[in-house]
C-alpha positions in Angstrom: 0.1 -0.2 0.4 1.2 3.6 -1.1 1.1 6.4 1.3 -1.2 8.2 -1.3 -3.7 4.9 -1.3 -3.7 5.4 2.6 -5.1 8.5 2.2 -7.5 8.1 -0.7 -9.3 5.7 2.0 -9.3 7.9 5.0 -10.8 10.6 2.3 -13.6 8.1 1.1 -14.2 6.6 4.8 -15.5 10.6 5.3 -17.4 10.7 2.2 -19.3 7.6 3.4 -19.8 8.8 6.9 -21.2 12.2 5.6 -23.5 10.4 3.5 -24.3 7.9 6.2 -23.9 5.2 3.2 -23.3 2.1 5.6 -23.2 -0.1 2.6 -20.1 1.5 1.2 -18.1 0.8 4.1 -16.3 -2.6 2.9 -14.8 -0.4 0.5 -12.7 1.1 2.8 -12.6 -0.9 6.4 -12.6 -4.2 7.0 -12.0 -6.0 10.4 -12.1 -4.0 14.0 -12.9 -0.3 12.2 -15.5 -2.4 9.9 -17.1 -3.5 13.0 -16.9 0.1 15.1 -18.0 2.0 12.0 -21.0 -0.2 11.4 -22.1 0.0 14.9 -21.2 3.7 15.1 -22.6 5.7 12.3 -26.1 4.8 12.2 -27.0 5.6 15.8 -25.2 8.6 15.7 -26.7 9.9 12.5 -30.3 9.4 14.2 -28.7 11.5 17.2 -27.0 14.0 14.8 -28.9 13.5 11.2 -26.9 16.0 9.4 -23.5 15.3 10.9 -20.5 16.3 8.7 -17.0 15.5 8.8 -14.4 17.9 7.1 -11.4 16.8 6.1 -8.7 19.1 7.8 -5.2 17.1 7.2 -4.3 13.8 6.2 -0.7 12.4 6.6 0.6 8.7 5.8 3.4 6.7 6.6 4.0 2.7 6.0 0.7 1.3 7.0 -0.2 4.2 9.2 -2.9 7.5 8.3 -3.6 10.0 10.4 -6.5 12.1 9.9 -7.6 15.6 11.5 -11.2 16.7 11.1 -13.3 19.1 11.9 -16.8 17.9 12.7 -20.7 19.6 13.1 -23.7 18.5 13.5 -27.4 19.0 15.3 -28.3 17.6 18.0 -32.0 16.4 16.8 -32.6 12.6 18.4 -31.7 11.3 21.6 -27.5 10.6 22.4 -26.0 8.9 25.2 -29.6 9.2 26.7 -30.2 13.0 26.7 -32.9 14.1 25.0 -32.4 16.3 21.3 -31.0 19.6 22.6 -31.7 21.6 18.8 -28.0 22.9 19.7 -25.9 22.5 17.4 -21.6 21.7 17.6 -19.2 23.1 15.4 -15.9 22.5 14.3 -14.9 19.8 16.9 -11.3 18.6 16.3 -11.0 14.8 15.8 -8.1 13.1 15.1 -7.6 9.2 14.4 -4.6 7.2 13.7 -6.1 4.4 11.3 -3.8 1.5 10.2 -4.1 -0.5 6.9 -4.1 -3.9 6.3 -4.8 -5.5 3.1 -5.8 -2.3 1.4 -8.2 -1.8 3.9 -8.7 0.3 7.0 -8.0 -2.3 10.3 -8.5 -0.3 13.1 -7.7 3.1 14.9 -4.6 2.4 16.9 -5.3 6.3 18.5 -8.5 8.0 18.8 -8.7 12.1 20.3 -11.9 13.7 20.2 -12.5 17.5 21.6 -15.7 16.1 23.4 -15.6 19.0 26.3 -16.1 21.7 23.2 -18.5 19.4 22.1 -20.7 19.0 25.1 -19.9 22.7 25.5 -21.7 23.8 22.3 -24.7 21.6 22.9 -25.3 23.5 26.0 -24.4 20.1 28.2 -22.3 19.8 31.0 -19.9 17.1 31.7 -21.9 15.1 34.2 -24.8 14.8 31.6 -23.1 12.1 30.0 -20.1 10.1 32.0 -17.6 9.3 29.1 -15.9 7.2 32.1 -18.9 4.9 32.0 -18.6 4.2 28.4 -17.6 0.4 29.3 -20.3 -0.4 30.7 -22.3 0.0 27.0 -22.5 -2.8 24.5 -21.1 -0.6 21.8 -17.3 0.1 20.9 -15.5 3.3 19.4 -13.6 3.8 16.3 -10.7 1.6 17.9 -13.3 -1.5 18.0 -11.6 -1.9 21.2 -13.9 -1.8 24.9 -12.5 0.8 27.1 -11.5 -0.9 30.5 -14.0 -0.7 33.3 -13.2 3.1 35.0 -14.3 4.3 38.2 -16.9 6.9 37.7 -15.7 10.2 39.4 -18.8 12.3 38.4 -21.2 9.7 39.7 -19.9 7.1 42.3 -23.2 6.0 42.9 -23.6 4.4 39.7 -20.5 2.2 40.9 
């Protein structure tokens, strides 16, 4: 795989996410990332139907591709147990390091999302959505890995 091909895969993934076209995911993804994306895109787009990712930068070397994105969307459906606010988040930074195997994105080895900015723009306090309790949910993030069980500092009564 060339660096250019890795960049093309990430750019095509963004097109697929922006269109909400789950059937096109196997064009660019396999393994953990395919499973994670199939479980993430539909529910997230139900909460934020106009969700869009803008490619800021894509860098590739070897079997790794780094994508920096600015994400925006309007909260029109329940998200992580929080009813729709009708508010919008704009240009929230997200950075992913993808691994490529067999000419497809196979996993995300690191994910950084500015969720604090996203929550603030939606008018939500961090206590409204306890990210530390994500491990209790059956779904997975982009990395395809389950988060380890952590104690909730915000809600110790939920231990």
